[in-house]
Every structure is written in structure tokens, then in C-alpha cells.
C-alpha positions in Angstrom: -84.7 -73.1 -30.7 -84.4 -69.0 -29.6 -81.5 -68.0 -27.7 -81.4 -65.8 -24.8 -78.8 -63.2 -24.3 -77.5 -62.4 -21.1 -74.6 -60.5 -20.2 -72.1 -62.2 -18.0 -69.7 -60.7 -15.5 -67.1 -63.3 -14.7 -63.3 -63.2 -13.4 -61.1 -62.7 -16.4 -59.0 -65.9 -15.2 -62.1 -68.1 -15.1 -62.9 -66.7 -18.6 -59.5 -67.9 -19.8 -59.8 -71.0 -18.2 -63.4 -71.6 -20.1 -61.7 -70.3 -23.3 -58.9 -72.5 -22.8 -61.5 -75.6 -22.5 -63.4 -74.3 -25.3 -60.5 -74.2 -27.6 -59.6 -77.9 -26.5 -63.2 -79.0 -27.3 -63.4 -77.3 -30.6 -66.2 -75.0 -29.3 -66.6 -71.2 -28.7 -66.5 -69.8 -25.5 -70.2 -69.3 -25.4 -70.8 -73.1 -26.6 -68.8 -74.1 -23.9 -70.3 -72.2 -21.3 -73.9 -73.5 -22.5 -72.7 -77.0 -22.2 -71.3 -76.6 -18.5 -74.5 -75.4 -17.8 -76.2 -78.2 -19.3 -74.1 -80.9 -18.0 -74.6 -79.2 -14.5 -78.5 -79.2 -14.9 -78.4 -82.7 -16.2 -76.2 -84.0 -13.1 -78.5 -82.0 -10.7 -81.9 -83.8 -12.3 -82.9 -80.3 -13.1 -82.6 -80.5 -17.1 -86.4 -80.3 -18.8 -87.0 -83.7 -20.2 -86.8 -82.4 -23.9 -83.2 -81.0 -23.2 -82.3 -84.4 -21.1 -82.9 -86.5 -24.4 -81.2 -83.8 -26.6 -78.1 -83.8 -24.0 -78.1 -87.8 -24.3 -78.0 -88.2 -27.6 -75.0 -85.7 -28.0 -72.9 -87.3 -25.1 
């Protein structure tokens, strides 16, 4: 799967919280942000079907 690079402007305190969460989950901060976004899309019913099936197997 190709990944899209995107510069992210974020409050340093938020980024630190994401980094701590990522460390707790043994993920990179980038991986944590992607997981957070995928989970939010899934909960909102906006995750594409292919990704929804992938997310279901990862839970």
C-alpha cells in the first residue's frame, strides 16, 4: 500500500500525548496517528469497505 506523506501542524502538547500513547502501544507516533484516524473513520462509518475489513482483523 502506498502511503501519502503530509506535513502535520500540531500543538506540541498534543503531539507529546500522542507519542506517550504510541509508546504505551509499542507503535511509532506516525503509526499511532494513523490508528487514531482509522478508528475515528470506522466509528463514523466512513472507512472504505476494504479498510474496514482490515481494521476488523486488527482489533
